N, C-alpha and C positions, 0 to 999 in steps of 0.2 A: 726577620728572625728565622736562624736556620733550625729545624728539627732533622735529629737523625735517630734512625731505627734498627738496631743490631738484633741477630738473631733471629728466632720465631717472631720476634715483633715485626721485624722487616718482613719476613714470609709472608706473614699474615696480609701487612697493607700493601706489598707489592713494590716498593721505591726504599732505597736505603736512604734518602736524605730528600726535603723539600723545601723551598723558603715561603713562609708565609706571613702574611699582615695578620696581626692579631690584636684584640682589645682585651685581652686576657688579664688579669692582674696577678693572678698566682697559676702555679704550674697545674692545680686542679682545674681550674678554670679553662686553662689550654685543653686538657685532657677532654671535658665537657664540649669545647668546641669541636675538637678532633672527632669526638665519638658520633656528633650530630653530623658529619658529614655523610657518611655512607658505610652500609653494613661491616665493611672490611675493618674500618677503625672502630666500630663498635665491639667487633669479635677482640680485636688487638688489644683494646683497653677493657675487656670485660672482667678481667680479674687484677686489681691491682695490686695486691698483696703479692700476685708474682712478677711484678716490676719496680726495678729501681729507675732512677732519673740523676740527669747530673745536669745542672745549670752551668753556663760557662766552664765546662770541665772540673766541676767541683761537684760530689757527690751530694744529693740535696734530698729535702722532703717534698711531698705533694705541696705542702702549703707556705712553699717558698715563692716568694715576691718575684716578679718579671720587669722589673723596673730596669730597664737600659740593659737587660739581658739580650745577647746576641744568638747564644744558642742553647738547644735544650736537647738531650738524648736519652733516649728510652732503651731499655735493655732488661733482660731477666736477671736474676742474681746470679755472682758470679761464684764457680766453686774452686777449690786448690786443688792442686794434683800434680 
């Protein structure tokens, strides 16, 4: 599965994307796996209220299932302007 990071999420983790193997059933399970990796992931995912997620390029919730998902993207809320 491809994982994409944008804006300050990318800055905290240090990479714009990575490909991982996961057994996570939902986005929240994936976040738990990532948090457990190392401190930079724990920091990036410490405030989920400040994050949005897209699953296969569709805005989604953290309880979204990951069955047959190819891409998950994490990013801060977007503002207009």
